N, CA, C and O atoms as CSV, one atom per row, in Angstrom:
chain,resi,resn,atom,element,x,y,z
A,1,MET,N,N,99.668,97.652,126.895
A,1,MET,CA,C,100.226,98.834,126.305
A,1,MET,C,C,99.808,98.979,124.847
A,1,MET,O,O,99.518,100.085,124.391
A,2,THR,N,N,99.775,97.863,124.111
A,2,THR,CA,C,99.360,97.962,122.716
A,2,THR,C,C,97.899,98.378,122.597
A,2,THR,O,O,97.510,99.028,121.626
A,3,LEU,N,N,97.092,98.003,123.584
A,3,LEU,CA,C,95.694,98.446,123.573
A,3,LEU,C,C,95.603,99.953,123.739
A,3,LEU,O,O,94.803,100.611,123.075
A,4,VAL,N,N,96.418,100.493,124.618
A,4,VAL,CA,C,96.443,101.945,124.830
A,4,VAL,C,C,96.889,102.638,123.547
A,4,VAL,O,O,96.264,103.605,123.112
A,5,ALA,N,N,97.958,102.152,122.949
A,5,ALA,CA,C,98.475,102.747,121.718
A,5,ALA,C,C,97.442,102.679,120.599
A,5,ALA,O,O,97.260,103.647,119.861
A,6,ASP,N,N,96.769,101.545,120.472
A,6,ASP,CA,C,95.760,101.394,119.429
A,6,ASP,C,C,94.581,102.319,119.677
A,6,ASP,O,O,94.050,102.909,118.736
A,7,ASP,N,N,94.166,102.453,120.927
A,7,ASP,CA,C,93.068,103.360,121.258
A,7,ASP,C,C,93.440,104.802,120.914
A,7,ASP,O,O,92.637,105.532,120.333
A,8,LEU,N,N,94.647,105.205,121.270
A,8,LEU,CA,C,95.110,106.554,120.934
A,8,LEU,C,C,95.169,106.744,119.418
A,8,LEU,O,O,94.797,107.799,118.905
A,9,ALA,N,N,95.631,105.733,118.716
A,9,ALA,CA,C,95.705,105.811,117.255
A,9,ALA,C,C,94.317,105.962,116.648
A,9,ALA,O,O,94.122,106.771,115.740
A,10,GLN,N,N,93.355,105.194,117.138
A,10,GLN,CA,C,91.995,105.291,116.614
A,10,GLN,C,C,91.411,106.677,116.856
A,10,GLN,O,O,90.761,107.244,115.977
A,11,GLN,N,N,91.641,107.220,118.042
A,11,GLN,CA,C,91.131,108.558,118.345
A,11,GLN,C,C,91.791,109.612,117.460
A,11,GLN,O,O,91.120,110.509,116.950
A,12,ALA,N,N,93.097,109.503,117.282
A,12,ALA,CA,C,93.812,110.460,116.430
A,12,ALA,C,C,93.336,110.350,114.981
A,12,ALA,O,O,93.178,111.362,114.298
A,13,LEU,N,N,93.110,109.134,114.520
A,13,LEU,CA,C,92.633,108.947,113.151
A,13,LEU,C,C,91.222,109.498,112.962
A,13,LEU,O,O,90.899,110.017,111.894
A,14,GLU,N,N,90.388,109.390,113.979
A,14,GLU,CA,C,89.044,109.980,113.903
A,14,GLU,C,C,89.138,111.490,113.716
A,14,GLU,O,O,88.412,112.068,112.907
A,15,ILE,N,N,90.025,112.118,114.460
A,15,ILE,CA,C,90.222,113.564,114.327
A,15,ILE,C,C,90.798,113.884,112.952
A,15,ILE,O,O,90.367,114.835,112.301
A,16,TRP,N,N,91.772,113.089,112.509
A,16,TRP,CA,C,92.385,113.307,111.210
A,16,TRP,C,C,91.366,113.190,110.081
A,16,TRP,O,O,91.429,113.950,109.114
A,17,GLU,N,N,90.429,112.252,110.189
A,17,GLU,CA,C,89.397,112.079,109.161
A,17,GLU,C,C,88.597,113.362,108.955
A,17,GLU,O,O,88.161,113.651,107.841
A,18,VAL,N,N,88.405,114.125,110.018
A,18,VAL,CA,C,87.643,115.372,109.940
A,18,VAL,C,C,88.527,116.533,109.495
A,18,VAL,O,O,88.135,117.331,108.644
A,19,THR,N,N,89.721,116.621,110.074
A,19,THR,CA,C,90.574,117.794,109.852
A,19,THR,C,C,91.585,117.625,108.725
A,19,THR,O,O,91.992,118.608,108.105
A,20,ARG,N,N,91.995,116.378,108.455
A,20,ARG,CA,C,93.070,116.062,107.500
A,20,ARG,C,C,94.382,116.747,107.892
A,20,ARG,O,O,95.226,117.019,107.038
A,21,ASP,N,N,94.542,117.015,109.160
A,21,ASP,CA,C,95.736,117.683,109.684
A,21,ASP,C,C,96.653,116.641,110.324
A,21,ASP,O,O,96.349,116.104,111.389
A,22,ASP,N,N,97.771,116.365,109.667
A,22,ASP,CA,C,98.719,115.363,110.164
A,22,ASP,C,C,99.377,115.762,111.476
A,22,ASP,O,O,99.992,114.927,112.138
A,23,ASP,N,N,99.256,117.018,111.856
A,23,ASP,CA,C,99.859,117.475,113.115
A,23,ASP,C,C,99.302,116.739,114.329
A,23,ASP,O,O,99.965,116.662,115.364
A,24,ILE,N,N,98.092,116.199,114.212
A,24,ILE,CA,C,97.511,115.482,115.350
A,24,ILE,C,C,98.405,114.310,115.741
A,24,ILE,O,O,98.562,114.019,116.926
A,25,PHE,N,N,98.986,113.641,114.762
A,25,PHE,CA,C,99.860,112.506,115.050
A,25,PHE,C,C,101.153,112.970,115.710
A,25,PHE,O,O,101.647,112.342,116.646
A,26,ASP,N,N,101.689,114.070,115.211
A,26,ASP,CA,C,102.916,114.621,115.798
A,26,ASP,C,C,102.691,115.083,117.232
A,26,ASP,O,O,103.546,114.892,118.097
A,27,GLN,N,N,101.536,115.689,117.475
A,27,GLN,CA,C,101.229,116.170,118.824
A,27,GLN,C,C,101.123,115.017,119.812
A,27,GLN,O,O,101.688,115.070,120.904
A,28,VAL,N,N,100.396,113.978,119.422
A,28,VAL,CA,C,100.248,112.817,120.308
A,28,VAL,C,C,101.605,112.151,120.520
A,28,VAL,O,O,101.956,111.783,121.642
A,29,THR,N,N,102.360,111.999,119.444
A,29,THR,CA,C,103.684,111.381,119.537
A,29,THR,C,C,104.579,112.152,120.499
A,29,THR,O,O,105.273,111.557,121.324
A,30,LYS,N,N,104.560,113.456,120.393
A,30,LYS,CA,C,105.398,114.295,121.255
A,30,LYS,C,C,104.997,114.150,122.724
A,30,LYS,O,O,105.856,114.036,123.598
A,31,ILE,N,N,103.700,114.154,122.989
A,31,ILE,CA,C,103.215,114.061,124.369
A,31,ILE,C,C,103.586,112.720,124.994
A,31,ILE,O,O,104.120,112.678,126.102
A,32,ILE,N,N,103.305,111.632,124.292
A,32,ILE,CA,C,103.584,110.326,124.896
A,32,ILE,C,C,105.068,109.986,124.861
A,32,ILE,O,O,105.559,109.233,125.702
A,33,GLY,N,N,105.782,110.541,123.884
A,33,GLY,CA,C,107.206,110.253,123.765
A,33,GLY,C,C,108.040,110.810,124.897
A,33,GLY,O,O,109.118,110.292,125.189
A,34,THR,N,N,107.553,111.863,125.540
A,34,THR,CA,C,108.306,112.434,126.658
A,34,THR,C,C,108.300,111.513,127.867
A,34,THR,O,O,109.181,111.596,128.723
A,35,SER,N,N,107.308,110.636,127.937
A,35,SER,CA,C,107.200,109.735,129.086
A,35,SER,C,C,107.523,108.286,128.755
A,35,SER,O,O,108.039,107.550,129.596
A,36,SER,N,N,107.217,107.878,127.521
A,36,SER,CA,C,107.392,106.464,127.185
A,36,SER,C,C,107.732,106.294,125.709
A,36,SER,O,O,106.875,106.447,124.838
A,37,GLN,N,N,108.976,105.981,125.448
A,37,GLN,CA,C,109.395,105.728,124.074
A,37,GLN,C,C,108.712,104.472,123.533
A,37,GLN,O,O,108.402,104.392,122.344
A,38,THR,N,N,108.484,103.512,124.391
A,38,THR,CA,C,107.824,102.272,123.981
A,38,THR,C,C,106.401,102.552,123.516
A,38,THR,O,O,105.976,102.047,122.477
A,39,LEU,N,N,105.661,103.358,124.282
A,39,LEU,CA,C,104.295,103.717,123.895
A,39,LEU,C,C,104.308,104.553,122.621
A,39,LEU,O,O,103.435,104.405,121.767
A,40,GLU,N,N,105.289,105.423,122.498
A,40,GLU,CA,C,105.412,106.245,121.290
A,40,GLU,C,C,105.549,105.362,120.050
A,40,GLU,O,O,104.853,105.572,119.057
A,41,GLU,N,N,106.433,104.389,120.105
A,41,GLU,CA,C,106.639,103.491,118.966
A,41,GLU,C,C,105.394,102.647,118.695
A,41,GLU,O,O,105.038,102.412,117.540
A,42,ALA,N,N,104.742,102.199,119.753
A,42,ALA,CA,C,103.519,101.411,119.586
A,42,ALA,C,C,102.424,102.254,118.937
A,42,ALA,O,O,101.673,101.754,118.099
A,43,PHE,N,N,102.327,103.522,119.315
A,43,PHE,CA,C,101.343,104.435,118.726
A,43,PHE,C,C,101.616,104.619,117.239
A,43,PHE,O,O,100.702,104.515,116.421
A,44,LYS,N,N,102.869,104.892,116.889
A,44,LYS,CA,C,103.219,105.081,115.482
A,44,LYS,C,C,102.888,103.831,114.669
A,44,LYS,O,O,102.369,103.919,113.556
A,45,THR,N,N,103.194,102.676,115.236
A,45,THR,CA,C,102.892,101.417,114.556
A,45,THR,C,C,101.390,101.242,114.396
A,45,THR,O,O,100.922,100.835,113.333
A,46,ALA,N,N,100.632,101.545,115.442
A,46,ALA,CA,C,99.178,101.400,115.383
A,46,ALA,C,C,98.576,102.315,114.323
A,46,ALA,O,O,97.652,101.914,113.616
A,47,VAL,N,N,99.082,103.528,114.204
A,47,VAL,CA,C,98.591,104.446,113.172
A,47,VAL,C,C,98.865,103.862,111.785
A,47,VAL,O,O,97.984,103.861,110.924
A,48,ARG,N,N,100.077,103.370,111.571
A,48,ARG,CA,C,100.419,102.780,110.265
A,48,ARG,C,C,99.540,101.568,109.959
A,48,ARG,O,O,99.059,101.406,108.838
A,49,VAL,N,N,99.337,100.727,110.962
A,49,VAL,CA,C,98.519,99.525,110.764
A,49,VAL,C,C,97.079,99.902,110.447
A,49,VAL,O,O,96.480,99.341,109.529
A,50,ARG,N,N,96.519,100.841,111.193
A,50,ARG,CA,C,95.130,101.258,110.952
A,50,ARG,C,C,94.964,101.892,109.574
A,50,ARG,O,O,93.963,101.654,108.899
A,51,ARG,N,N,95.937,102.696,109.153
A,51,ARG,CA,C,95.864,103.307,107.819
A,51,ARG,C,C,95.965,102.235,106.733
A,51,ARG,O,O,95.230,102.278,105.746
A,52,ALA,N,N,96.858,101.290,106.912
A,52,ALA,CA,C,97.007,100.202,105.944
A,52,ALA,C,C,95.739,99.355,105.890
A,52,ALA,O,O,95.293,98.955,104.815
A,53,GLU,N,N,95.170,99.088,107.051
A,53,GLU,CA,C,93.926,98.316,107.105
A,53,GLU,C,C,92.825,99.021,106.323
A,53,GLU,O,O,92.093,98.384,105.567
A,54,LYS,N,N,92.708,100.325,106.503
A,54,LYS,CA,C,91.664,101.088,105.810
A,54,LYS,C,C,91.842,101.004,104.302
A,54,LYS,O,O,90.879,100.785,103.568
A,55,ARG,N,N,93.084,101.180,103.839
A,55,ARG,CA,C,93.352,101.098,102.396
A,55,ARG,C,C,93.024,99.702,101.857
A,55,ARG,O,O,92.437,99.568,100.783
A,56,ALA,N,N,93.402,98.681,102.599
A,56,ALA,CA,C,93.139,97.309,102.160
A,56,ALA,C,C,91.644,97.024,102.115
A,56,ALA,O,O,91.161,96.405,101.167
A,57,ARG,N,N,90.914,97.463,103.116
A,57,ARG,CA,C,89.463,97.233,103.130
A,57,ARG,C,C,88.769,97.974,101.987
A,57,ARG,O,O,87.827,97.457,101.386
A,58,GLU,N,N,89.240,99.186,101.690
A,58,GLU,CA,C,88.671,99.939,100.571
A,58,GLU,C,C,88.916,99.216,99.250
A,58,GLU,O,O,88.017,99.130,98.414
A,59,MET,N,N,90.126,98.697,99.060
A,59,MET,CA,C,90.454,97.972,97.841
A,59,MET,C,C,89.609,96.706,97.724
A,59,MET,O,O,89.096,96.392,96.650
A,60,LEU,N,N,89.468,95.985,98.828
A,60,LEU,CA,C,88.664,94.760,98.799
A,60,LEU,C,C,87.198,95.064,98.507
A,60,LEU,O,O,86.542,94.312,97.787
A,61,ALA,N,N,86.685,96.150,99.054
A,61,ALA,CA,C,85.301,96.544,98.781
A,61,ALA,C,C,85.121,96.869,97.300
A,61,ALA,O,O,84.102,96.517,96.705
A,62,GLU,N,N,86.107,97.538,96.706
A,62,GLU,CA,C,86.046,97.837,95.275
A,62,GLU,C,C,86.062,96.555,94.450
A,62,GLU,O,O,85.312,96.427,93.482
A,63,GLU,N,N,86.905,95.617,94.827
A,63,GLU,CA,C,86.977,94.348,94.098
A,63,GLU,C,C,85.676,93.563,94.233
A,63,GLU,O,O,85.209,92.969,93.262
A,64,LYS,N,N,85.094,93.556,95.418
A,64,LYS,CA,C,83.808,92.873,95.611
A,64,LYS,C,C,82.726,93.526,94.767
A,64,LYS,O,O,81.885,92.839,94.188
A,65,ALA,N,N,82.746,94.857,94.696
A,65,ALA,CA,C,81.755,95.571,93.892
A,65,ALA,C,C,81.898,95.208,92.415
A,65,ALA,O,O,80.898,95.055,91.714
A,66,LYS,N,N,83.127,95.070,91.944
A,66,LYS,CA,C,83.356,94.676,90.553
A,66,LYS,C,C,82.797,93.283,90.284
A,66,LYS,O,O,82.216,93.035,89.228
A,67,LEU,N,N,82.973,92.385,91.231
A,67,LEU,CA,C,82.461,91.023,91.067
A,67,LEU,C,C,80.945,91.017,90.997
A,67,LEU,O,O,80.353,90.251,90.236
A,68,GLY,N,N,80.320,91.872,91.791
A,68,GLY,CA,C,78.868,91.956,91.798
A,68,GLY,C,C,78.312,92.520,90.504
A,68,GLY,O,O,77.179,92.213,90.133
A,69,LYS,N,N,79.091,93.341,89.812
A,69,LYS,CA,C,78.639,93.958,88.563
A,69,LYS,C,C,78.888,93.063,87.357
A,69,LYS,O,O,78.252,93.232,86.317
A,70,GLY,N,N,79.812,92.109,87.488
A,70,GLY,CA,C,80.199,91.265,86.355
A,70,GLY,C,C,79.334,90.141,86.175
A,70,GLY,O,O,79.539,89.344,85.260
């Protein structure tokens, strides 16, 4: 189930990267939430984790770049 949620999160984030429309997350949440509250929560968690991962990787890349310049 977590694999399904993560896959859905990755697909939604790909769309969000292009559109910057947060409604994509609400739409997916609404669709899956009508059938599975567990999947809904897993999806929301996967989106948060993927967004946090992206921010952390960006910060680490910036820090590595600073080290290379120093």
